[in-house]
Structure formats: structure tokens, C-alpha cells
N, C-alpha and C positions, 0 to 999 in steps of 0.2 A: 145113735150118731147121725147128724144131719149132714147130707152131702151138699156140696156147693152147686149152685145153679150154673149153667154155662156162662152167665154174665157176672158170676162171683156171688159171694155170700149176700143174704137178704139183708135189709137195713137193719142194724142194731146187732148184727152178728159178725163175729171176727174168727176166722179159721185158724187154727194152731195145730202145731205137730211137735212131738217129742221123738228124737232119734235114740234108737237104742243100739250100742255097739258092744262087740266083745274085743276091746281094744289090745293090740299086740305090742311088740318092742319096737317096730320100725315106724319112725315118724312119717316118712313118705307114703308108706302103705296105708297108715291110719288116715291120713288126710285124704288120700284118694278114696277110701272106702267111705268116709264121712261125707265127702263131696257128692258121691253117687246117691246116698241116702237123702241128702238134702235135695238134690235133683228130683228125687221120687216125690218127696213131700211137696215141693214147689209145683210140680206137674199135678198134684191132686189139688192144688188151690190154697196151700198153706200160706198165710201172711205173716206168721211169726214161727219160727223153727228154733227148738232148743236142743243142744247137744249135751251129752252126759259129762259128768266129771271125768278128767283124764282122757278125753276123746282122742287127744293127740298122741299120747303115748302111756303105756303102763310098763315100765321097765323090768328088767330082772331083779333089780334092787331098788330100794326106794330112792337112792341117791342118784340114780340115773336121771331123774327129772332136772337136777341141777345143771346137768351138761347141756340142756336144750332151752334153758331159762332166756327170756327176751327181755330187752329194755323196753320200758313203756314207750309206745308209739311206733315200733318197727320190729320186724322179724318175719320169718316165714309163716308162722302160724297166725300172726295178726294180719299179714297180707292176705292169706287164705280167707279168712273170715270176712275182711272188709270186700274182697273182689267177689266173693260168693254172694254176699248180702246185695251188692250193687247189680250183679249179672242176673239175678232172680227177682230183684226189686222186693225184698222181703226184709223184715226184721229178723235179725239172727242173733242168737245169743250163744257164744261159745263157752258151753259147760264150764270147764276150767282149763287153763293153761298155766305153765310155770313162768312167773315173772320175777325179774330181777329185784333183789333187796340188798342191803349192805352187808349182810352175813354171807360170806362166801360158801358156806356149806348148806344155806337154805334158800327157799324161794317163798314168794307169794303164791298161793293157790288162787288163781284170779279167774273171775267170769267176766266176760266182756260183751256188751250189747252194741249192735250196729243196726243203723236203720237203713231202709231201702236205697239210699244213696250211697251206702257203703261208709258213712260217717259213724264213728263211735260216739255213743250218746250216754254210756255208763260204763263204769269199772267197779267191781265188788271184790274185795279180797276176803276170803273166807275167814270168818271170825272164830268159830269154835273148831278146835283141832281134835280129831278122833284119837282115842286111846282105849284099848280093849285087850283084855288077857282072860283066856279061858284054854287051859291045858297048853297044848303046843301053838294055839293060834294067838298071836300077839301082834299088836299094832300100836304104834305111838307117832303120830304125824308130826309131833312138835321137834322131832329129830331132824326133819327136813323141810319144815314149813314154818314160816313166820306168820303168826296170826295177825289178821286185819284188826280194825278197830271201829269202822264206820259203817252202819247199815245204809243201804242204798236202794232207791226207787227210780224209775224213769217213766215218762209218759208216752203212751203208744195209743193207736186208735181205740183200743179196747178199754183205756183208762189207765190208771196208776198201776204199774207193775213192780212188784217187790222181788229183789234179788236175794238168793240164798243159795247155799251149797251143802248137800249131804248132812253131815253131822249137826248142822244148824237146826234141822228138823226137830230135834229133841228139845229145842229151847223156845217155848212159845212165846216168851217175853220179847225175843227179837222181832216178831212180826206184829205185836199188838199195837204199836203206835205208827207203824209204817203207812203212809198214805193219809195221815191226819184223822180226824174223828170218824170219817166214813170209811176209813181203810182202804186197803188196795182191792182192786178188781180181780188181779191175778197174782198168784205166788208162783215163783219159778223155783224148780228144785231139781237141778242136775246133780247126779249122785253116783257113787260106786259102793253101795251097801254090800257088806259081806253076806255071804249066803246065810250064815248063822243068825245075824242081827236082823237081816231083811225078812227072813222067813218068820221071825217072831214079831217084829214091830213095824215094818215099812208101811203095808197098807193102813194099819190102825193110826199111825202117826199122820200120814198124808190126809186122811178123812178127817182127823181131829183138827188139823190146821184149816182145812176148808170150812168145817162146821163152825169153829169158834170165831174165825174172821169173815165168815159169810162171803166167801169169794172162790173162785176157780183156782185150782192147783194143778199145774203142769209139771209132771216129773219125768225126767229123762235119765235113764239108768244104764250102767253096765250090766250085761246079763248073760253070764256063762262062764266057761272054763277058759281061762287066759294062758298065753304062751308062758307066762312066769309062774304058772301053777296055782294062782289064786282063782277062786270061785266067786262070782259075784251074783246077787240075787236076781236082778232084772225087775220085771214087772213095772215097766214104764207105764204111766197112766195119765189120764185126765180125770179130774174129780170135780163135781159141780158144787155150788155153795150149800147145797143141802147134805152133801156128803156122798152123793151117789157116784159111783164109779162109771164113767160114760165109755171109756175104752181102756184096754189094757193089753200088754204084750208080755206073757210070762217069762220067756227066755230066747236068746239068739238075737241076731241083728234084724232090725226092721224099724218101722214107722208107726207110731201111735198118733192119730189124728182125730179132731173133734172141732165143735164150734163153741165159742163163748157167745152167750146170748144175754145182752144187757137187760132184756125185759125179765128173763129168768132171775138174774141177779137183783134187780129192784123188786120183784115180787117176794123173793125170800126175805129181803131185808125189810120190806114193808109189813109183811105178815108176822114176822118175829123180829121186832126191831131191838135186838140185842146189843147191836153197837151203840145205839142212842141210850140204852139202859145202863151203860157202863158207869160205875161210880169211882173206881180205882184206876 
């Protein structure tokens, strides 16, 4: 992992960080803790910081998120993200927060990206909704979440950035055409993978998405035992275009940081021009 110089990253390099949390049931406490971890990442030179899915709250029951949903453009969580991005002059992507939809019993599970001026540059509503049953372990996000429909990218100094959330990771077709023929330079993956599914598939899937799209993947996860009894897998990480894991945090709160290197990206794509060899 390359450390930043006192004057910032070298030309062609862009420093990123993923925040790992063990989010609780108090919105105020969660925002305060997220803010402290963002401060830490910014002090270390991060230019883009990614928060995990549900960074703002993991309630005692799934419907708790509906009570704190925000209308598009305003609300304490959106103001927190905009103000924090502006204060640190960073690109900040708020893993997910619950956003208003027409169904009173559900929300959009939304990832928002803000630029260093604190202006929102992208909104992505999670498309694929998680469902899993294994013994007493059961999840069905469709009960409280309305699925999005539109893939989203935005432009940053590192190139085109593809947005996605958690369960999206299992659907490679989502990423295949993002960013045009050359693809995205960076895939963002805020998540709250369960311990069971994370242990089995998380790293494999992250590395696969990096390899097949020949891009960096930055994954910010929930990682530990939560107040509501849920246990998440953690292992926030940065993966390079060759599928190498550059940095990882297994469990607990913290920051995973590293550098995106455009020369490395170009080298992988030139030596193995798989994106240009695509037929379908």
C-alpha cells in the first residue's frame, strides 16, 4: 500500500479509503462515529471515502429504517454527508441511507455521492434486493425496500466510478456495460454481508468483479456483532485490476486505505486487453 507524500499522491495516483463500521440503533451515535472515521481517513490523505451500507442505522427490526427515511435533497443524513465532504474537501459516498418512496411501508436503499464542494453528483438506488433462508437465518429485503431500476456512474479524478450496493455484487451483468467500452476505473461496493454469506463468497466475488472488469474495487462493509443481534462479515478491502487484495480489515471499526494507480490500470488493460476482446 503506497503512502501519500506530504504534498499529496503522485501524479496518476488517487488515494481512497473504505470505512468499516459496526452500526447500532442510534442515528446520532452512528453519524458521530462515521464522522470520526471519515476524519481519520481524510487526515491520512484520502481523496475519496466510501461508507458502508446502513452506516446511519441498523435498527432492532427491518422496518425501523422507514421511520428515518428522507426526502430527496434534504434531511439530517444528507446534510451530514454534504457538510462532511465540503469540510474535508473530499469525494464522499454515503454507503446507503433510507430514502422516501411512494410506498409508506418501504424505502429506497440509496447510495449518494458528494464532491469536494459538498454538492451531490450521483444517486443510486439499490437494484438487487437480498433474500436468503438457511435454517433460522432469514432475510427478505423486499419487505421494506423498493428496488431501483437504473445503473449509475459518476466522473471523479480517478476516472469513471460505478456505484453498486451489497447484493448487486452477485450480478456481473450490472457492471459489464458501466463506463462504456473501456469500463469503469473504480467499482464501489458498500455492503452489510451476513457472516454466513460473507465467509463463503465475499472476497471471491470482489476479486472476480475486479478481474473481469479490469478495474479497482473499493468495498466498505459492516463488520461485527450489532446491537440488534445481527453479525456481519466485515473484510472491507481494496482490490486492484489484477485481482490482488491491496488492503483489508477483517472485523471491527476502522479504515482501509490505498492508492488507485492509473499506470497500473493501463498496464493491466494493455497486457491483457480483455475489454477490447469482448464479443457479446
